[in-house]
C-alpha positions in Angstrom: 17.3 -14.3 -0.3 19.5 -12.0 -2.3 21.6 -9.6 -0.2 20.2 -6.7 -2.2 16.7 -7.8 -1.1 17.8 -8.1 2.5 19.2 -4.6 2.4 16.0 -3.2 0.9 13.9 -4.8 3.7 16.2 -3.2 6.3 16.1 0.3 4.6 12.4 0.4 4.0 11.3 2.3 7.2 11.1 5.8 8.5 12.6 5.0 11.8 16.0 3.8 10.6 17.3 2.7 14.0 20.9 1.6 14.8 20.0 -2.1 14.5 18.9 -1.7 10.9 21.8 0.6 10.0 24.1 -2.1 11.4 22.3 -4.8 9.3 22.8 -2.7 6.1 26.5 -2.1 7.0 27.1 -5.8 7.6 25.5 -6.8 4.3 27.5 -4.1 2.4 30.7 -5.4 3.9 30.0 -9.1 3.4 28.7 -9.1 -0.2 29.6 -7.4 -3.4 26.3 -5.5 -3.9 24.8 -4.3 -7.2 23.7 -0.8 -6.3 22.1 -0.5 -9.7 19.9 -3.5 -8.9 19.1 -2.1 -5.4 17.9 1.2 -6.7 16.0 -0.2 -9.7 14.1 -2.4 -7.3 13.5 0.4 -4.8 12.2 2.6 -7.7 9.9 -0.1 -9.0 8.6 -0.8 -5.5 7.9 2.9 -4.8 10.4 3.5 -2.0 13.5 4.7 -3.7 13.7 8.2 -2.0 13.2 6.7 1.4 15.9 4.0 0.8 18.3 6.6 -0.5 17.7 9.0 2.4 18.3 6.2 4.9 21.5 5.1 3.2 22.8 8.7 3.3 22.7 8.5 7.1 25.8 6.2 6.9 28.8 7.6 5.1 30.6 4.3 5.6 28.0 2.8 3.3 27.3 5.6 0.8 30.9 5.9 -0.3 30.5 2.6 -2.2 27.5 3.9 -4.2 28.6 5.1 -7.7 28.3 8.9 -8.2 26.0 8.5 -11.2 23.5 6.8 -8.9 23.8 9.5 -6.3 23.1 12.1 -8.9 20.3 10.1 -10.3 18.5 9.9 -6.9 19.1 13.5 -6.0 17.1 14.2 -9.2 14.6 11.4 -8.6 13.9 12.8 -5.1 13.4 16.3 -6.3 11.1 15.2 -9.1 9.1 13.0 -6.8 8.7 16.0 -4.3 7.6 18.3 -7.1 5.2 15.7 -8.5 3.6 15.1 -5.1 3.2 18.8 -4.5 1.5 19.3 -7.9 -0.9 16.5 -7.1 -1.6 17.9 -3.6 -2.5 21.3 -5.2 -4.8 19.6 -7.7 -6.4 17.6 -4.9 -7.2 20.9 -3.0 -8.8 22.2 -6.2 -11.0 19.1 -6.6 -12.1 19.1 -3.0 -13.0 22.7 -3.3 -15.0 22.0 -6.5 -16.8 19.1 -4.8 -17.5 21.2 -1.7 -19.1 23.9 -3.9 -21.5 21.2 -5.1 -22.2 19.8 -1.6 -20.4 16.5 -2.3 -18.2 15.4 0.5 -15.1 13.3 -0.2 -13.0 10.7 1.6 -9.3 10.5 1.0 -8.0 6.9 1.1 -4.8 4.8 0.6 -1.6 6.6 -0.3 -3.1 10.1 -0.3 -4.2 10.0 3.3 -0.8 8.5 4.4 1.0 11.5 3.0 -1.1 13.6 5.4 -1.2 11.4 8.5 1.7 8.9 8.4 4.7 10.0 6.3 7.2 12.6 7.6 7.9 13.7 4.0 5.5 13.0 1.0 8.5 12.0 -1.2 9.2 9.0 1.0 6.9 7.0 -1.3 5.7 7.3 -4.8 2.0 7.8 -5.7 0.6 6.8 -9.1 -2.7 8.5 -8.3 -4.8 9.9 -5.5 -7.9 7.9 -4.5 -11.2 9.6 -3.4 -14.5 8.1 -2.3 -17.4 10.5 -2.9 -20.2 10.6 -0.4 -22.8 10.2 -3.0 -24.1 7.2 -4.9 -23.9 7.4 -8.7 -27.7 7.2 -9.1 -28.1 10.3 -6.9 -26.5 12.5 -9.5 -28.4 13.7 -12.6 -26.9 13.1 -16.0 -25.6 16.7 -16.3 -24.1 16.6 -12.8 -22.3 13.4 -13.6 -21.0 14.7 -16.9 -19.7 17.9 -15.2 -18.0 15.9 -12.5 -16.3 13.5 -14.9 -15.1 16.5 -17.0 -13.7 18.2 -13.9 -11.8 15.0 -12.7 -10.7 13.9 -16.2 -6.9 13.9 -16.4 -6.4 15.0 -12.8 -4.6 11.8 -11.6 -7.4 11.4 -9.1 -9.2 8.1 -9.1 -12.6 8.2 -7.6 -15.6 6.1 -6.9 -19.1 6.7 -5.6 -19.8 5.8 -1.9 -17.5 2.8 -1.9 -14.2 2.1 -3.6 -13.5 -0.8 -5.9 -9.9 -1.3 -4.7 -11.1 -1.9 -1.2 -13.7 -4.3 -2.3 -11.4 -5.9 -4.9 -14.0 -5.1 -7.5 -16.8 -6.5 -5.5 -15.1 -9.7 -4.2 -15.2 -8.4 -0.6 -18.4 -7.4 1.3 -17.0 -4.3 2.8 -19.6 -2.4 4.8 -19.2 1.1 3.5 -22.2 2.3 5.5 -20.1 1.5 8.6 -16.9 2.9 7.0 -18.6 6.2 6.5 -20.1 6.2 10.0 -16.7 5.6 11.6 -14.9 8.1 9.4 -13.6 11.5 10.7 -13.2 14.9 9.1 -9.8 16.6 9.0 -8.6 19.9 7.5 -6.4 19.5 4.5 -4.8 22.7 3.3 -7.8 24.7 4.2 -10.4 22.2 3.0 -12.5 19.7 4.8 -12.0 16.1 3.8 -13.0 12.8 5.3 -10.6 10.0 6.3 -11.4 6.5 7.3 -10.9 5.4 10.9 -7.5 4.1 11.8 -8.9 0.5 11.8 -10.4 0.8 8.3 -7.3 2.5 7.1 -5.2 -0.5 8.2 -7.6 -3.0 6.7 -7.7 -1.1 3.4 -3.9 -1.2 3.3 -3.9 -4.9 4.0 -6.4 -5.4 1.1 -4.2 -3.3 -1.1 -1.2 -5.4 -0.2 -3.1 -8.5 -1.3 -3.9 -6.7 -4.6 -0.1 -6.1 -5.0 0.6 -9.8 -4.2 1.8 -9.0 -0.7 5.5 -8.3 -1.3 5.4 -4.8 -2.8 7.7 -2.7 -0.6 5.5 0.4 -0.6 2.5 -1.6 0.5 4.5 -3.2 3.3 5.8 0.2 4.3 2.3 1.6 4.4 1.2 -1.1 6.8 4.2 -1.0 9.0 4.3 2.8 9.3 0.6 3.1 9.9 0.8 0.7 12.8 3.9 2.5 14.2 2.4 6.0 13.8 -1.3 5.5 14.5 -1.2 4.8 18.2 -5.0 5.2 18.5 -5.4 1.9 16.6 -7.9 -0.4 18.3 -6.9 -3.9 17.4 -10.2 -5.5 18.7 -12.0 -3.3 16.1 -9.5 -4.4 13.4 -10.3 -8.0 14.2 -14.1 -7.4 14.3 -14.1 -5.5 11.0 -11.8 -8.0 9.2 -14.4 -10.7 10.0 -17.3 -8.5 9.0 -15.7 -7.7 5.7 -14.7 -11.4 5.3 -11.1 -10.6 4.8 -9.5 -12.1 7.9 -7.1 -14.2 5.9 -6.1 -11.2 3.8 -5.3 -9.1 6.9 -3.6 -12.0 8.5 -1.3 -12.5 5.5 -0.5 -8.8 5.0 0.4 -8.4 8.7 2.5 -11.6 8.7 4.5 -10.6 5.6 5.0 -7.1 7.1 6.3 -8.6 10.3 8.5 -11.2 8.6 10.1 -8.7 6.2 10.1 -5.2 7.8 9.9 -6.4 11.4 6.5 -4.7 11.8 5.7 -4.5 15.5 2.4 -6.4 16.1 0.5 -6.9 19.4 1.1 -10.3 21.0 -1.4 -12.9 19.7 -3.1 -10.6 17.1 -2.6 -13.0 14.2 -4.3 -15.8 16.2 -7.2 -13.5 17.1 -8.0 -13.2 13.4 -9.0 -16.9 13.7 -7.7 -18.1 10.3 -8.3 -21.8 10.0 -5.4 -24.1 11.0 -5.1 -25.5 7.4 -5.2 -22.1 5.7 -2.7 -20.5 8.2 -0.3 -23.4 7.7 -0.5 -23.0 3.9 0.0 -19.2 4.2 2.9 -19.5 6.6 4.6 -22.1 4.4 4.2 -20.0 1.3 5.5 -16.9 3.0 8.5 -18.7 4.5 9.4 -20.3 1.2 9.2 -16.9 -0.6 11.4 -15.2 2.0 13.9 -18.0 2.5 14.4 -19.7 -0.8 12.9 -17.6 -3.6 14.1 -14.6 -5.5 10.5 -13.9 -6.5 9.3 -11.5 -3.8 11.0 -8.3 -5.1 11.6 -9.4 -8.7 9.4 -8.0 -11.5 6.2 -9.9 -12.3 6.4 -11.6 -15.7 4.9 -14.7 -17.2 2.1 -16.0 -19.4 -0.8 -13.6 -19.7 -4.3 -14.8 -19.3 -7.3 -12.4 -19.6 -4.9 -9.5 -18.9 -3.3 -11.2 -15.8 0.3 -12.3 -15.6 0.3 -15.9 -14.5 3.2 -15.9 -12.1 4.2 -17.8 -8.9 3.5 -14.7 -6.9 -0.3 -15.2 -7.5 -0.3 -18.4 -5.4 -0.2 -16.5 -2.0 -3.1 -14.1 -2.8 -5.3 -16.9 -4.0 -4.5 -18.9 -0.8 -6.1 -16.0 1.2 -9.4 -15.8 -0.8 -12.5 -17.6 0.1 -14.0 -20.0 -2.5 -16.8 -17.5 -3.5 -14.2 -14.7 -3.8 -12.1 -16.8 -6.2 -15.2 -17.5 -8.3 -16.0 -13.8 -8.3 -12.5 -12.9 -9.5 -12.5 -15.6 -12.2 -16.0 -14.4 -13.4 -14.8 -10.8 -13.4 -11.8 -11.7 -15.5 -14.0 -13.6 -18.0 -16.3 -10.5 -18.3 -13.2 -8.3 -19.1 -12.3 -10.4 -22.2 
């Protein structure tokens, strides 16, 4: 593994303990690092501000960072903070608009982590905010639907009705959203009431999202690791039960495995075995993860390659497809064909 990648794995955490600081210091002293490469990867993986803040805790490391990069990431952090605040304000407006029309909303993925997990919203980037509306599309009249779409258009808020396509991977996973809604809880967000998924569904959704990002995106791994660290009410027996119910045990297994192998995510003893992934599949998954971490420069490198039906054919696709069931692979292939 490239020393720059090892440094990024050590820095991608809110709890930047002495052991990780020492790892970063050892790497910086042993290798001639490309700080430009480190920060460009951190930016592409959505964790640049957090990496920079952690590095700033050690003056014996940061004196090696070129001043132009220091200036660049002061500006980047400020811009990210302002952008997050603008989106938070827009979210409040949208929730208030929905409440006035008696439509409840659930905040999921990165948006909810900014509220419940991250100490500072700028620690990770957010391309959009995801909401699930507690209405089915067919329950709205044509005029209500048009008004809703007009209101949300251009808001950087991605929404879906009753379920969310990212969590089901566009219908490939049989996620029981009746149960998701039953187990959800309401919280106050800047004076507005909004639903959030249970801790268990939140973690499962992050594992599914990590699969969608091919498992080695740093922000996805950070989301998983920090959610486990911060949400001490997490019931692991329910995580296992729901992973089986949603037919995504292999996906959850792989996401947790990669988070543990890269960021040192603290998992309960035996939890991977409790997910009951078959011996053959778990062997394949472990071999692919070990190869990627030990021998390959692929995990943190940009995805490129031949495009087929809008998808980049790349070695990083092998691991996600190793975690799908056969019917899920057929669903994804059929979905891609329909897009053409």
